[in-house]
C-alpha atoms as an extended CHARMM CRD file, in Angstrom:
* protein
*
       129  EXT
         1         1  ALA       CA              0.8500000000        0.0930000000       -0.1910000000  PROA      1               0.0000000000
         2         2  SER       CA              1.3900000000        3.3060000000       -0.6610000000  PROA      2               0.0000000000
         3         3  LYS       CA              2.0050000000        5.7310000000        2.4880000000  PROA      3               0.0000000000
         4         4  ALA       CA              1.8900000000        9.9110000000        1.5900000000  PROA      4               0.0000000000
         5         5  GLY       CA              3.6670000000       11.5200000000        3.7260000000  PROA      5               0.0000000000
         6         6  SER       CA              7.2490000000       14.3800000000        3.3730000000  PROA      6               0.0000000000
         7         7  VAL       CA             10.3910000000       14.4400000000        4.4550000000  PROA      7               0.0000000000
         8         8  ARG       CA             12.2840000000       17.5790000000        4.1340000000  PROA      8               0.0000000000
         9         9  PHE       CA             16.3020000000       17.8260000000        3.3750000000  PROA      9               0.0000000000
        10        10  THR       CA             18.4090000000       20.6590000000        3.9950000000  PROA      10              0.0000000000
        11        11  ARG       CA             20.9240000000       20.9340000000        1.0320000000  PROA      11              0.0000000000
        12        12  THR       CA             24.2350000000       23.4110000000        2.9610000000  PROA      12              0.0000000000
        13        13  LYS       CA             27.5430000000       24.4220000000        1.9800000000  PROA      13              0.0000000000
        14        14  LYS       CA             30.2510000000       21.4530000000        1.1370000000  PROA      14              0.0000000000
        15        15  THR       CA             32.1460000000       21.3340000000        4.1600000000  PROA      15              0.0000000000
        16        16  LYS       CA             34.8190000000       18.9960000000        6.2610000000  PROA      16              0.0000000000
        17        17  LYS       CA             32.6130000000       17.8190000000        9.0020000000  PROA      17              0.0000000000
        18        18  LYS       CA             31.2990000000       14.1150000000        8.3730000000  PROA      18              0.0000000000
        19        19  ASN       CA             27.3580000000       15.1670000000        8.0430000000  PROA      19              0.0000000000
        20        20  PRO       CA             26.4040000000       18.3710000000        6.6370000000  PROA      20              0.0000000000
        21        21  MET       CA             22.9480000000       17.4610000000        7.3340000000  PROA      21              0.0000000000
        22        22  ILE       CA             21.9790000000       19.9260000000        9.8560000000  PROA      22              0.0000000000
        23        23  VAL       CA             20.0090000000       18.4830000000       12.8980000000  PROA      23              0.0000000000
        24        24  GLY       CA             18.4500000000       20.0460000000       15.6270000000  PROA      24              0.0000000000
        25        25  ALA       CA             15.3250000000       20.7300000000       17.2410000000  PROA      25              0.0000000000
        26        26  ALA       CA             13.0390000000       20.7770000000       14.2810000000  PROA      26              0.0000000000
        27        27  THR       CA             14.4040000000       18.2680000000       12.5230000000  PROA      27              0.0000000000
        28        28  GLU       CA             12.0830000000       15.4370000000       12.6200000000  PROA      28              0.0000000000
        29        29  VAL       CA             12.8450000000       11.3090000000       11.8430000000  PROA      29              0.0000000000
        30        30  ILE       CA             11.8110000000        8.9390000000       10.5540000000  PROA      30              0.0000000000
        31        31  ALA       CA             12.0730000000        5.6320000000        9.1670000000  PROA      31              0.0000000000
        32        32  GLY       CA             12.6020000000        5.1220000000        5.7970000000  PROA      32              0.0000000000
        33        33  GLU       CA             12.8830000000        0.7830000000        5.5120000000  PROA      33              0.0000000000
        34        34  GLY       CA             11.0840000000       -0.7630000000        3.1610000000  PROA      34              0.0000000000
        35        35  CYS       CA             10.6110000000        3.2820000000        1.7510000000  PROA      35              0.0000000000
        36        36  ILE       CA             11.6110000000        4.7190000000       -1.8450000000  PROA      36              0.0000000000
        37        37  ILE       CA             11.7290000000        8.0550000000       -0.3560000000  PROA      37              0.0000000000
        38        38  THR       CA             11.9380000000       11.1990000000       -2.7920000000  PROA      38              0.0000000000
        39        39  ALA       CA             11.7000000000       14.9810000000       -3.0820000000  PROA      39              0.0000000000
        40        40  GLY       CA              7.5940000000       15.4750000000       -4.2000000000  PROA      40              0.0000000000
        41        41  GLY       CA              6.5920000000       17.4240000000       -6.6840000000  PROA      41              0.0000000000
        42        42  ILE       CA              3.5760000000       19.7590000000       -6.7010000000  PROA      42              0.0000000000
        43        43  ASP       CA              0.9860000000       19.4050000000       -9.7980000000  PROA      43              0.0000000000
        44        44  THR       CA             -1.1860000000       23.2580000000       -9.5920000000  PROA      44              0.0000000000
        45        45  HSD       CA             -2.7890000000       22.6240000000      -12.4560000000  PROA      45              0.0000000000
        46        46  LEU       CA             -5.0620000000       20.2290000000      -13.1990000000  PROA      46              0.0000000000
        47        47  HSD       CA             -8.3870000000       19.0250000000      -14.8050000000  PROA      47              0.0000000000
        48        48  PHE       CA            -10.1650000000       16.0430000000      -11.7830000000  PROA      48              0.0000000000
        49        49  ILE       CA            -11.1740000000       14.3340000000      -14.4550000000  PROA      49              0.0000000000
        50        50  CYS       CA            -10.5830000000       10.3690000000      -12.3170000000  PROA      50              0.0000000000
        51        51  PRO       CA             -9.1320000000        8.8060000000       -9.8690000000  PROA      51              0.0000000000
        52        52  GLN       CA             -6.5030000000        6.7570000000      -11.7400000000  PROA      52              0.0000000000
        53        53  GLN       CA             -4.5570000000        9.9440000000      -12.1190000000  PROA      53              0.0000000000
        54        54  ILE       CA             -3.6890000000       10.4000000000       -8.5080000000  PROA      54              0.0000000000
        55        55  ASP       CA             -2.3020000000        6.8460000000       -9.7210000000  PROA      55              0.0000000000
        56        56  GLU       CA              0.0180000000        8.5260000000      -12.4430000000  PROA      56              0.0000000000
        57        57  ALA       CA              0.9910000000       11.5070000000      -10.5060000000  PROA      57              0.0000000000
        58        58  ILE       CA              2.6760000000        9.6580000000       -7.3820000000  PROA      58              0.0000000000
        59        59  SER       CA              4.4620000000        7.2760000000      -10.0620000000  PROA      59              0.0000000000
        60        60  ALA       CA              5.5700000000       10.4910000000      -11.4480000000  PROA      60              0.0000000000
        61        61  GLY       CA              6.7690000000       11.5530000000       -7.8690000000  PROA      61              0.0000000000
        62        62  ILE       CA              4.0210000000       14.2410000000       -7.3000000000  PROA      62              0.0000000000
        63        63  THR       CA              2.9710000000       14.6880000000       -3.6320000000  PROA      63              0.0000000000
        64        64  THR       CA              0.6230000000       17.2040000000       -3.9260000000  PROA      64              0.0000000000
        65        65  MET       CA             -2.6560000000       18.4710000000       -6.9060000000  PROA      65              0.0000000000
        66        66  PHE       CA             -4.2470000000       22.2670000000       -6.4090000000  PROA      66              0.0000000000
        67        67  GLY       CA             -6.7340000000       22.3310000000       -9.1740000000  PROA      67              0.0000000000
        68        68  GLY       CA            -10.6020000000       21.5610000000      -10.1720000000  PROA      68              0.0000000000
        69        69  GLY       CA            -13.1810000000       20.0010000000      -11.8180000000  PROA      69              0.0000000000
        70        70  THR       CA            -16.5760000000       17.4120000000      -11.1680000000  PROA      70              0.0000000000
        71        71  GLY       CA            -15.1540000000       14.3270000000      -12.4090000000  PROA      71              0.0000000000
        72        72  PRO       CA            -15.5670000000       13.6100000000      -16.0440000000  PROA      72              0.0000000000
        73        73  ALA       CA            -18.1740000000       16.7000000000      -17.6640000000  PROA      73              0.0000000000
        74        74  THR       CA            -16.9660000000       19.2020000000      -19.8840000000  PROA      74              0.0000000000
        75        75  GLY       CA            -16.9230000000       21.7600000000      -17.4630000000  PROA      75              0.0000000000
        76        76  THR       CA            -13.3730000000       19.7650000000      -15.8770000000  PROA      76              0.0000000000
        77        77  PHE       CA            -12.2300000000       19.9210000000      -19.3260000000  PROA      77              0.0000000000
        78        78  ALA       CA            -12.5200000000       23.5090000000      -20.1650000000  PROA      78              0.0000000000
        79        79  THR       CA            -11.4410000000       24.4510000000      -16.1750000000  PROA      79              0.0000000000
        80        80  THR       CA             -9.7780000000       23.9860000000      -13.2540000000  PROA      80              0.0000000000
        81        81  CYS       CA            -12.5470000000       24.7710000000      -10.8190000000  PROA      81              0.0000000000
        82        82  THR       CA            -14.8890000000       23.7260000000       -8.4270000000  PROA      82              0.0000000000
        83        83  PRO       CA            -18.0880000000       25.1970000000       -8.7470000000  PROA      83              0.0000000000
        84        84  GLY       CA            -20.0150000000       25.3380000000       -5.9870000000  PROA      84              0.0000000000
        85        85  ALA       CA            -20.0150000000       24.3870000000       -1.9190000000  PROA      85              0.0000000000
        86        86  TRP       CA            -22.0390000000       21.4840000000       -3.0480000000  PROA      86              0.0000000000
        87        87  ASN       CA            -18.9590000000       19.9930000000       -5.5330000000  PROA      87              0.0000000000
        88        88  MET       CA            -16.5320000000       20.9710000000       -3.5350000000  PROA      88              0.0000000000
        89        89  HSD       CA            -18.1960000000       18.6320000000       -0.0180000000  PROA      89              0.0000000000
        90        90  ARG       CA            -18.3780000000       15.8680000000       -2.6050000000  PROA      90              0.0000000000
        91        91  MET       CA            -15.0670000000       16.2970000000       -4.4300000000  PROA      91              0.0000000000
        92        92  LEU       CA            -13.7000000000       16.4090000000       -1.0550000000  PROA      92              0.0000000000
        93        93  GLU       CA            -15.8070000000       13.1420000000        0.6490000000  PROA      93              0.0000000000
        94        94  ALA       CA            -14.7300000000       11.5330000000       -2.8470000000  PROA      94              0.0000000000
        95        95  ALA       CA            -10.9010000000       12.1940000000       -1.9450000000  PROA      95              0.0000000000
        96        96  GLU       CA            -11.1950000000       11.1970000000        1.0190000000  PROA      96              0.0000000000
        97        97  GLY       CA             -9.3110000000        7.8100000000        1.8670000000  PROA      97              0.0000000000
        98        98  TYR       CA             -6.0400000000        8.2650000000       -1.8110000000  PROA      98              0.0000000000
        99        99  PRO       CA             -2.7280000000        8.5470000000        0.1740000000  PROA      99              0.0000000000
       100       100  MET       CA             -1.3330000000       11.8670000000       -2.2260000000  PROA      100             0.0000000000
       101       101  ASN       CA             -2.2410000000       16.0160000000       -0.5340000000  PROA      101             0.0000000000
       102       102  LEU       CA             -5.7130000000       17.5490000000       -2.7880000000  PROA      102             0.0000000000
       103       103  GLY       CA             -5.8310000000       21.4100000000       -2.6530000000  PROA      103             0.0000000000
       104       104  PHE       CA             -8.9890000000       21.8400000000       -4.8670000000  PROA      104             0.0000000000
       105       105  LEU       CA             -9.9570000000       26.0280000000       -6.4890000000  PROA      105             0.0000000000
       106       106  GLY       CA            -13.3810000000       27.2250000000       -6.7320000000  PROA      106             0.0000000000
       107       107  LYS       CA            -14.7980000000       29.2270000000       -8.8520000000  PROA      107             0.0000000000
       108       108  GLY       CA            -13.6930000000       32.3060000000       -8.1150000000  PROA      108             0.0000000000
       109       109  ASN       CA            -16.5390000000       34.9430000000      -11.0890000000  PROA      109             0.0000000000
       110       110  CYS       CA            -19.5840000000       36.0570000000       -8.8930000000  PROA      110             0.0000000000
       111       111  GLY       CA            -21.4060000000       38.9930000000       -8.8300000000  PROA      111             0.0000000000
       112       112  THR       CA            -21.7590000000       38.6010000000       -4.8690000000  PROA      112             0.0000000000
       113       113  PRO       CA            -18.8530000000       37.7110000000       -2.0590000000  PROA      113             0.0000000000
       114       114  GLN       CA            -21.3700000000       35.1060000000        0.1150000000  PROA      114             0.0000000000
       115       115  PRO       CA            -21.2160000000       32.0420000000       -3.4600000000  PROA      115             0.0000000000
       116       116  LEU       CA            -17.3590000000       32.6810000000       -2.7470000000  PROA      116             0.0000000000
       117       117  ARG       CA            -17.5300000000       32.1690000000        1.0630000000  PROA      117             0.0000000000
       118       118  GLU       CA            -19.6740000000       29.7120000000        1.2450000000  PROA      118             0.0000000000
       119       119  GLN       CA            -17.0410000000       27.6880000000       -1.2520000000  PROA      119             0.0000000000
       120       120  VAL       CA            -14.8110000000       28.0520000000        1.1870000000  PROA      120             0.0000000000
       121       121  LEU       CA            -16.0690000000       27.2340000000        4.4250000000  PROA      121             0.0000000000
       122       122  ALA       CA            -17.0890000000       23.8280000000        2.4970000000  PROA      122             0.0000000000
       123       123  GLY       CA            -13.3540000000       23.3030000000        1.9080000000  PROA      123             0.0000000000
       124       124  ALA       CA            -12.0830000000       25.9790000000       -1.5820000000  PROA      124             0.0000000000
       125       125  ILE       CA             -8.7410000000       26.4560000000       -1.0690000000  PROA      125             0.0000000000
       126       126  GLY       CA             -8.5060000000       29.3240000000       -2.6770000000  PROA      126             0.0000000000
       127       127  LEU       CA            -10.8850000000       30.6110000000       -6.1740000000  PROA      127             0.0000000000
       128       128  LYS       CA             -9.8420000000       30.3450000000       -9.2030000000  PROA      128             0.0000000000
       129       129  LEU       CA            -11.1800000000       33.2220000000      -11.8250000000  PROA      129             0.0000000000
């Protein structure tokens, strides 16, 4: 089974020290036995069309995906936003259990602020025009 997580490494200047990695009070040590640990990529322009995109992204080293959509719908092919609070709730429900950091963008073009607030309260990480 896949596990999502994050590991942070700090690049330092060349030094004569045996271990140039900075380890301090803010360093989290993890056990990496049986795991492949790589730097994680972030995809910031995603049309959420199908769940298989997550498997493909993980295979390519992506650990975080930002975008929008409602699945295989015409609006999803055209834009990277999830319209409305109801759709936002459904996409967040559908995303539960996937080993990926997911962020959904709401639809930001509106004549009044209330629908924008509703999408943010429903879980949108941002609004897209």
